[in-house]
Residue, then its C-alpha position, 0 to 999 in steps of 0.5 A: m312153539k316150533h323152532l325154539n328147544e329143538y336148537r338148543d341141546a345142552k350135551l350136543a353144546a358142550q360137546i361144542i364147547q369142548e372142542i373149542q377149547n381144544q384146539t384153540k392154541n392162540n388167542w383169538t379176537i372174533m367179531e360177530v357182526c349181527g346184532g343176533q348173533t351178540h343178542t344170542i351170544c348175551q341172553y345164553g352165556i355164552q361168551d361165559l363158555l368159551p376159553a380165556s384164548i377167546n375174546l368177542v367184539h361185539g360188530p358193527g350190526c347186520p341191515v336190520c340192526v342198523t336200518p335208519l331209524e327213519q326208514i322204520d318210521k316211514c315204513i310205519a307210516i305207509a302201512k298204516q294208509p286203509d289201502v295197504i298192505l306191508c310186506s317184509f320180513g319177520d325180524m323187521l317186525r320188533v325193529p323200534g321207529s323212534q314211536s312204536d315198531l311194525l309189531e305196535a303198528r301191525a296192532n293196532g289193525a295195520d294190515v302189517r304180514i310177515v312173508y320168507s321170500p320177496l316174491e310170495c308179495l306177488k301172490i298178495c298181489t293179486e289177490n288183493p289188487d284194490k290195495n298198494i302191495v308196499f314190500f320192506a325191502v331190508g337186507f344185503e347182498t345176499t338179500a338183494p337179488a331176491n329184491a330186485m326178483l321181486a322187483w323184477q317179476a313184478a315187472k314181467q307180470n304186468i303187476s302194478n300195486l306192487f311198491m318196494l321201501v329199500s333199505h339195501v347195506t352192504v357189508p364188505p367195505v364195513l368189514e374192511t375198513v375194521l381189517n384195514n385200522e391200522n388200532n384193529l385186533v379183530q383177527a375173525f368174522 
């Protein structure tokens, strides 16, 4: 599978772990923010490879991980409509709703498409003028500008069959809350 094994280099990983051990002079409590990071750390036993002086804390979760269940359910219901092509980033397809996920909806016949950029939706709109194209715009500070660009470009090009289901969150306030808590032990994210 492409982009799976290319980043697994045991020799390089051992060198990096050794360098971390050499450089670590103090105790550190580091919080990973993204659930995907937490999953990878646990799946590959990375926490067991780090020096005992490094304590990993599982954080608040990225926008994908914290998307409200109701939003996922709305998205799945929209995707099941016969006149809809639902577009989303690939990481949203496996996020569970209360009954299923977008991957299951696609397996059951819904037209769910993965896009790598929100702007890909514009081409899908022009190629499918008889369909409603819905972009599930999930993200935070780094993805919001691209999602806004999609809306702006659609208006500029008079595209009338594009809709957006938006679920944006902001991460800094959450991190600030963690750092400002009087019981906080986190020193890095």
